[in-house]
C-alpha positions, 0 to 999 in steps of 0.5 A: 861462660857459653858463647852464643854470638859476637861482634866482630866488624863487618864480615866479608862473603858468606862463610860457605866453609865454615858452614861446611865442616859444620855440617861434615862435622855432623853428618860424620857423627850420624854415620857413626852413631847409626852403628851397632854398638861394637861397630862404634868402637870399631870406627873409632879405634880405626879412624881416630888417632891413636898416639902409639899408632902415630909415633910408632908408625905401625897399625894396631887392630883393627886396621886401616886400609890407609896409612896410619898418619890418616888418622891425624887428618879423620879424626877431627871430624869425629867425637865421642858424644852428643855433647861433645860436638854440638860444643865444638860446633857452637864455638866453631859458628861463633868465631869461624865465619869472621876467621874466615873472612879474614883469611879468605875460603881455601886458605881457613879451610887450610889453617883448620886442618893445620891446627887439627893435625898441630893439635893432635900433634902437642898431645901426642907428644905428652902420650906417645905410648897410649893405646885410646884415641884421640877425637874431636874437632877441639883442636882445630877450633882452639885454632880458630879461637887463637886467631880470632883472638890476635885479628879481634881483640877488641871484639864482643862476645855474647855470653850466655852465663849459667849458674844453676837456676840463674841464666843470664845473657852478657857481653863480653870482651872476646880477649877476656871469653877466649883468656879465661877459656885458655888458662882454665885448659892451661891449669887442666893441661898442666893437671895431668902431667905425668897422669896417663888420660884417657883422651875419648873419656876425657878432655884431650887439654893438651890438643886445645892448648897446642892449637889455640897456640898455632893458631895464633902464631899462623894468622901471620901468615894466612890474613888477608893484608885488608881484613877488618878488625872490630874496634872497641865499643860497649857490651851492646854491640851484637853481630849475630 
């Protein structure tokens, strides 16, 4: 299931921060892959979040000029490939604007960064000695999805269903789309317990899980008191 649009009630204001985050992620990706192959790997090792560096507070080669904890922030804007970037930005585009409307621009930006850093720490907690860098906005976007799920449970998501040669569009409740996604992350995450995973070559499932849980909990601190949520409606509704 691939979400491509949603209806979550009337959106207030233009989602400047959501679109700016997408632009920054794309620009970082373009810069990253404009580098020679050897420099790309060095760039990821330098600015990705390496669990062992974070837990021990010691920078490993190649070094950076800033404190090592900064990589918890920089890693949120890096991606391992075009599909990684495209999938994350699609989810941010679908779910981010309504959450930004409900929070306000600056609070949404702060929320996004907190979720991204918290998600990375959740993954690091289960891979404390790993020397493999984590990159990607998935944890931050999972936080956005967690907030969306809490605030807009009656929203409708336009979803692309792709099963081999069978392709169709259906309208599904947000609680189903995000709920299924979360269950898949949880099952996969439990399967990695006790297994040394390669976050950059595979998926940091516990970052996704941690991000969604953090986002769902932080809603109550960040949302406007007067935000509007969607009411349950038929699957014909479409907000984009």
